[in-house]
C-alpha positions in Angstrom: 114.3 121.7 95.1 111.0 123.0 96.1 109.7 124.6 99.5 106.5 123.4 100.6 104.1 124.9 103.2 101.7 122.8 104.9 100.0 121.9 108.3 101.7 119.4 110.8 98.8 116.5 111.5 99.9 116.9 115.3 100.0 120.2 116.2 98.3 121.9 113.3 101.5 124.6 112.8 102.2 125.8 109.6 105.6 124.2 108.7 107.7 124.2 105.6 109.9 121.4 104.0 112.3 121.5 100.7 111.3 118.7 98.6 113.3 117.1 96.0 111.5 117.7 92.6 114.0 115.1 90.8 112.2 111.9 92.0 108.3 111.4 90.9 107.2 109.8 94.1 108.6 109.2 97.2 107.9 108.5 100.9 109.9 109.5 104.0 109.6 110.6 107.6 110.7 114.0 108.9 110.0 115.5 112.3 107.9 118.5 112.7 110.0 121.6 113.4 107.5 122.7 115.9 106.7 120.0 117.9 109.2 117.4 116.9 106.7 114.3 116.0 107.2 112.2 113.0 105.2 113.0 109.8 105.2 110.7 106.8 105.8 112.7 104.1 104.7 111.6 100.3 105.1 114.1 97.7 104.1 113.4 93.7 106.2 115.2 91.1 105.3 115.2 87.3 107.8 117.1 84.9 109.3 118.8 88.5 105.8 120.2 89.3 104.3 119.2 92.3 100.7 117.4 91.7 100.1 115.5 94.9 101.3 115.6 98.6 100.5 113.9 101.8 101.8 114.5 105.1 100.8 111.9 107.6 101.0 111.4 111.5 102.4 107.7 112.5 100.1 107.1 114.9 98.4 103.8 115.0 
């Protein structure tokens, strides 16, 4: 597991999430721990190193 810090795309607060380094690319939805809005998380790992990360709002 890998802890990653980033800004929420809704409230702009810095939050952290634990990411699973065993899966090279994944996309899932987690709620912000501050404002509770859903965030689409897409981490990309290579050799268990984080090489890409996106945190996007689900607003249309």
